[in-house]
C-alpha positions in Angstrom: 0.0 0.0 0.0 2.8 2.4 0.9 4.6 1.6 -2.4 1.4 2.3 -4.4 0.9 5.6 -2.6 4.6 6.5 -3.2 4.3 5.6 -6.9 1.1 7.7 -7.3 2.8 10.7 -5.6 5.9 10.3 -7.7 3.9 10.1 -11.0 1.9 13.2 -10.0 5.1 15.2 -9.2 6.6 14.1 -12.5 3.5 15.2 -14.4 3.4 18.6 -12.7 7.1 19.2 -13.4 6.7 18.2 -17.0 3.7 20.6 -17.4 5.8 23.4 -16.0 8.7 22.7 -18.3 6.5 22.5 -21.4 4.8 25.7 -20.4 8.1 27.5 -20.0 9.4 26.3 -23.3 6.2 27.3 -25.2 6.1 30.8 -23.7 7.8 33.2 -26.0 8.1 37.0 -26.1 8.5 37.0 -29.9 5.4 38.1 -31.8 4.7 38.4 -35.5 3.6 41.9 -36.6 2.7 41.1 -40.2 4.0 41.0 -43.8 6.9 43.3 -44.5 5.2 44.8 -47.6 2.1 45.8 -45.6 4.1 47.5 -42.8 6.2 49.8 -44.9 4.6 53.2 -44.4 5.8 56.8 -44.5 4.4 57.5 -41.0 5.4 55.3 -38.1 2.7 52.9 -36.9 1.8 52.3 -33.3 1.6 48.7 -31.9 0.8 47.4 -28.5 1.9 43.9 -27.5 1.7 42.6 -23.9 1.4 46.1 -22.5 4.4 47.3 -24.4 3.8 50.2 -26.8 6.1 50.8 -29.8 6.2 52.4 -33.2 7.5 50.7 -36.3 9.4 53.3 -38.2 12.2 53.2 -40.8 15.8 54.3 -40.8 16.4 54.4 -44.6 15.4 50.9 -45.6 15.8 49.3 -42.2 12.8 48.9 -39.9 13.0 49.9 -36.2 10.6 49.2 -33.3 10.8 52.3 -31.1 9.6 52.2 -27.5 7.2 54.9 -26.4 8.9 55.1 -23.0 10.9 58.3 -22.7 14.6 57.5 -22.1 14.7 60.3 -19.6 11.8 58.9 -17.6 14.0 56.9 -15.2 15.4 60.3 -14.0 12.1 62.1 -14.1 8.9 60.1 -14.2 6.6 61.1 -17.1 2.8 60.9 -17.2 2.5 60.1 -20.9 4.2 58.1 -23.6 6.2 59.5 -26.5 3.9 60.1 -29.5 4.5 60.8 -33.2 3.4 64.4 -34.0 2.2 64.8 -37.6 2.7 68.6 -37.5 6.5 68.3 -36.8 6.9 64.9 -38.5 8.8 63.8 -35.4 8.4 62.0 -32.0 7.7 64.3 -29.0 7.9 63.5 -25.3 4.9 65.2 -23.7 6.6 65.8 -20.4 10.2 66.9 -21.0 9.7 68.1 -24.6 12.4 66.0 -26.1 12.1 65.5 -29.9 13.2 62.6 -32.1 13.4 62.0 -35.8 11.0 59.4 -37.3 13.8 56.8 -36.9 14.2 57.6 -33.2 17.3 59.7 -33.5 17.5 62.5 -30.8 16.9 66.1 -32.1 16.6 68.1 -28.9 15.5 68.2 -25.2 16.6 66.7 -21.9 16.8 63.1 -23.1 20.3 61.6 -22.7 20.0 59.4 -25.8 18.0 58.3 -28.9 14.7 56.4 -28.4 15.1 52.9 -27.0 14.2 50.1 -29.4 12.9 46.5 -29.3 14.6 43.7 -31.2 13.0 43.6 -34.7 13.8 41.3 -37.6 12.3 39.7 -40.6 11.5 36.0 -40.9 9.7 34.4 -43.9 8.8 37.9 -45.2 7.1 38.8 -41.8 8.3 41.2 -39.2 9.0 39.7 -35.8 9.5 41.6 -32.6 10.6 40.7 -29.1 9.3 43.2 -26.6 11.5 41.8 -23.8 14.7 42.6 -25.7 15.2 46.3 -25.2 18.1 48.0 -27.1 19.1 51.3 -25.4 19.3 54.3 -27.7 22.7 55.8 -28.6 23.8 58.5 -26.2 24.4 61.9 -27.7 27.2 64.4 -26.8 
């Protein structure tokens, strides 16, 4: 009887551990945004994935996924995200007033660097993004 109870407990523990491992392996932060041809636009497009906002813009012919979190916000918390302003054809931080080109390059303001980015690549003619792989913007002089 003791051996049977032990065998059942061991089988149950093994099944639980296997379910956890399979769940961890299947969880991914990579998401498909869509076909490359459909996402090429003159104006950056806003996306939201897992509570992460970002714009897909272009640096010449290279796509970039630009975070809407102000690089200056760790120094001074901001109440709002960076937005693309059609009037200026640039990104604007509503709190500090920093401005960035459509590819995320710093123009002016208190920000210490270009806009941060998420890892973005193409695979099978689709854009893929990983919102947990943040690439810090380049500092400016």
